[in-house]
N, C-alpha and C positions, 0 to 999 in steps of 0.2 A: 217479777220472778220471786218466789218464796220457796224456802226449802233448806235442806242440809247437805253440803257437799262433804264427802269423807275424802280428805286429800291424803296422799301417802307423801309426806313433805320430803323434799330433797334436802341433803346435807348442804350447808352453805347458806341457807335462807333463814330469816328469822320468821316467826309466825306472823308478825306484822308485815314483812315483805310479801308473803303468801296473800294476806288479804288485799293488800295493796294493788298487787297484780290483778287479783280477781275482781275488784271494784273497777279497773280500768276495761277489763275484756267483757265483763258482764253489764257494764254501764248501769251499776246499782252502787249507790253510796252506802246502803245499809249492809255492810259485810262485816262480820265479828268472828271471832274464834273462842274456843273453850280449851284451856289448859295449854299453856305456852310452852313450846319445845326449843331447847338450845340450838343455836346454828349448826352444831355438830351432828345433832340427832336427826334421825329420819323416822317415817311412820305416821301413825294415825293422828290426823289433825282435823276434828271436826269444825266446819266452817259454815256459819249461819248465814243465809242470805234473805233480804228484804224483811218482812215481817216475822220471819223465824228467828231473827235476832233478840226478840223477846223471851227466847228460851235459852239463851246463853247462860243465864244466872242458875239454871237447873242443872246444867251439866258441868259446871265449874268444880263441884263437889264430888264428881264420880270417882271411883276407884279407877286407876290406870294400871296396865301391865307392860313390862319392858323386857327386853333382851339386852344386856349390857355387857361389854367385854372389859373385864378387869386386868389391867397390866401392872404387875408388881415390879417393885424395884425403882420406881420413879415417884417423885413428889414434884408437882407444878403448882405455880400460883393460881391457877384456875381450877385445879382439881381434875382436869382432864388433859388429854394428849395435845390439844391446842396451845397450852400455855407455856410460859417459860419454865424451864426445868430449873428446880431450886436444889434438888438433891438426887443422887443416883446411889442405890444400895445392892448389895448382893443378895440374892433370892435363894433361899433354901426351904422352901415351902412345898408340902406334898397336897394331894387332894384331901387327904384324910385331915391335915391341919386345917385347911379350909372349911371342910364340913363341920369339924367340930366347933368351929368359931360362929357358923351361920345363925345358929339360935339365939346367939347373944344380940343379933340385929334383927330380930323378929318380934312382932307385936309393937306395942307403944314404945318409941324410942326417941331420944332427944338429939336433935341435930344443931349445929351451929352454922347459919346460913354463911355460904361462901363469899368471900369479899367482891368477887365478880358475879353479882347477881343483882335483880332489881328491887330487892328489899330496901326499905328506906330507914334510915337512922337519922333521928333529928332533921327530917324532912329532905334529906339528901339519899340519892339512890347509892348503894354501896359500889356499883361498877364505876360510877362517877368519881367516887373518893380513889377507889384502887387505881384508876387510870392516872390519877395525880401522884402516884407512888406512896400513898397514905394508907394506913390501915386504923380501924376503929373497934372497940370492943362490941361483940354482938351476942345479945342474949340467946341462949338456946330456944329452939322451939319444939314442941312434941308434935310428931307425925306418926303414922302407924304404918308399918310394914306386915301387910297380912300374909304373905308368903315369900320366901327367899330360898332358892335352890340353885345347885350348880348343875348346868346343863352339859357340862363337859369342858375339855381343855384343848385349846389350839398352840401352835408355836407363839402366838403372841400373848396368851394369858388364859384366864378361866372365863368361861361364859355363865353369866347369873341370870336367872329368870327371877323377876321381882314383880309382885303385885302391891300396890300402895295407895296411901291417901293422897289427897292434895297437898302440895306443899313440900313433898319429899323430893329432896335433891339426890338424883342417883349419883353423880359426880362426888357428892359429899359421902355418899354411902361407900363408894369405892375408896376414896381417900381414908376414911375412918377404918374400913377394914384392914387397909395396907398398914396404917399405924399399928393397929392391934397385932398384926403378924411381925410387926418388928421390921419390915423391909420397905414400906411405903407403897402407896398405889394411886393409880389413875384410872379414870375412865377413858377407855381407848376407843370405844364406839358405843352407840346407843340406838335402839330402835323401839320406838313405842308400838306394841302389837294390839292393845285393846285400850278404848277409852269409853268407859261406861258400857253403853248398849252397843257400841260400834267396834267391830273387829278388823283387822288388817285385810281380810279377805274382801271386804267391802270398799276398800280404799283404792282411789285412782291417782296414778301419777299426775302431779301438777302439769307437766307438759301436755298430757292427754286432754286434761280439762280445758287448758287454754286452747288448745288446737279445736277441740270442738265448740268452744264458746265464740270462737272468731268466725266459724263457719255456720254458727246459730243452730247446732246440733245438740242440746243438752238433754235429750230423751235418755232416760235411764241413769243419769247422774245425780238429779236432785231427789234426795230422799224427802217424803213428807215430814212436816215437823213433828207430827204425832208419834213417829218412828222413836223419838226420844223417850217417850213416855210408854213404851210398850209394856213394862211391868205393871202398870196401873190397869184395873178393870175398866171396860169400857161401858158407858150408858148411852143410850139414845132417847133424846126428849121429845115430848110432842110440840107442835107448832106454837101452842101457848106458852110453853116453857121456854122454848128457843126465843120467843120475843122477850121474856124476863131475862134470858141469858144476855141477849144483844143489848139490853139497857142496864146492864149491871146489877140487877135486883136479884135478890134471893127468892128461892121458890120450894115449896114443899116436895119432898121426896121420900120415898119407902126405901131406904137403902141403909146399910151398915154404915157407921161413921167411918171415914177414911178419904182418900183422894181418888178421883176418877177422871177419865178422858171422856168427855161430853161431846156426843155428835147430834147433828141435826136429823131429821126423819128421812132426808135424802142421803145421809151418810157423810156430811162435810164435818169436818173437826172445827168445834167452836172453841173449846177452852179446857183447862184444867181446873176441876172443881172440888170443893172440900164439902162433904157431907158430914153434918153434925146435928144432932137432935132433931132429925126429921127435915132439915133445911140444907139446900144446895146453894153455896156461895162461891163466886168467881175468885180463883187463886190468881190466874192469868188468862187472859183471852188471846185468841189467834186468828179470829175471823177479820176480814178487811174490813175497815171502817169506811162506809160511802158517805 
């Protein structure tokens, strides 16, 4: 079994929990995900199965989109609603106040990773240090927020729509916005609506996937691995070129320099290749090795 499952991750599950569950019901050891979601979060989690796990590295750097609920007036140790409350403050913030601040958090920004995160300092994961009641200095890291808008206001807070780079902590974004507004803030909920090429409309609830897998009906759930590379131009090679591909050898092509999806004469996906100076070389192969 090879392909990509777009899971709508339920709240309360870690990304690794989802992979572990799928390994069991699919009877496949090769299961991995791209882009960790916090347990509190829901939404798009691309899960790679079988030989498709070779594609995870290409998905990890994709842009992500989120809808987050920013609740003002609270500060917690985890920077989200699940943590221990450290402070409560009065809130006198209008939509205009928030909108005027959002441009300051758009573009390249620097974030200090939260203590409750998997970032390593001195070989130790920050959350392991935090659980011992300790805190350490964390150097800020640069991330990119491509867009940040307010999508409305509820009784619980402001809805933020965020498109960002790998490594962006949305709960830290909520915390930092709250600090700048002077009242504190936490992430009360988070839903990932897009990861790279995969939109929430294509995501399946984990419970549905587990049920279908248990009865052996996975039709329509597994996406082909080449769907990850849909933005790349496709090229079909000859039988002689296919043999070169399968042996890992470069071969001459009349193509512009760049990356391509490479297919056999019968339409089977072979690899992602790099054309340069009239030669095609393998970047990563995806055909089954017999």
